[in-house]
C-alpha positions in Angstrom: 78.8 88.2 142.8 76.5 88.8 139.5 78.8 88.0 137.0 80.8 89.4 134.7 78.3 92.5 133.7 78.3 94.4 137.0 76.9 97.9 136.6 79.8 99.8 138.0 81.8 97.4 135.4 79.8 98.8 132.9 79.5 102.4 133.3 83.3 102.5 134.0 83.7 101.2 130.4 81.3 103.5 128.6 83.5 106.2 130.8 86.7 104.9 129.3 85.4 104.4 126.0 84.7 108.2 125.9 88.1 109.2 127.4 89.6 106.9 125.0 87.8 108.2 122.0 88.8 111.8 123.1 92.7 110.5 123.5 92.1 109.1 120.1 90.8 112.2 118.1 93.8 114.4 120.2 96.9 111.3 119.2 95.7 110.7 115.8 95.5 114.8 115.1 98.9 114.8 116.0 100.2 111.8 113.9 98.7 112.6 111.3 100.0 116.3 111.3 103.9 114.8 112.0 102.9 112.8 109.1 102.0 115.1 106.5 104.8 117.5 107.4 106.9 114.6 106.3 105.2 114.0 103.1 107.7 114.2 100.1 105.1 113.6 97.1 105.9 114.5 94.0 103.0 113.3 92.1 99.2 113.4 92.8 99.2 109.6 93.2 102.0 109.2 95.5 100.1 112.3 97.7 96.8 109.8 97.4 98.5 106.5 98.4 100.5 108.5 101.5 96.8 109.9 102.7 95.3 106.6 102.0 98.1 105.1 104.5 97.7 108.1 106.9 93.8 106.9 107.4 94.9 103.3 107.9 97.1 104.6 110.6 94.3 106.5 112.3 91.8 103.7 112.0 94.6 101.4 113.6 95.0 103.9 116.8 91.1 103.8 117.1 90.8 100.2 117.1 93.8 100.1 119.6 93.6 102.9 121.9 89.2 103.1 122.3 88.9 99.3 123.2 92.2 99.6 125.8 90.6 102.5 127.4 87.3 100.8 128.0 88.9 97.7 129.5 90.7 99.9 131.9 87.7 101.8 132.5 85.9 98.4 133.0 88.7 97.3 135.3 88.7 100.4 137.1 84.9 100.4 137.7 84.4 97.2 139.2 87.8 97.6 141.3 86.7 100.2 142.6 83.1 99.4 143.6 84.4 96.7 145.3 83.1 93.7 142.9 86.7 92.9 142.4 87.7 90.8 139.0 
């Protein structure tokens, strides 16, 4: 065993991160769209605060989704290559 960083695992992590980025773009677009439909802001300050919260939600989604998919890709790459975990 070559340690923790096998080529198959790293390739799987790279592919997983790319898939995670695509998934993030789709999910965050859907979430932001639905949140904007529920906006009941009456003043410009409320509207800006609501937009700030939407951006925060999108950032949280990115921080969660992309690393999870990269981790799954790493695990899948190592498992399918026979390196095991």
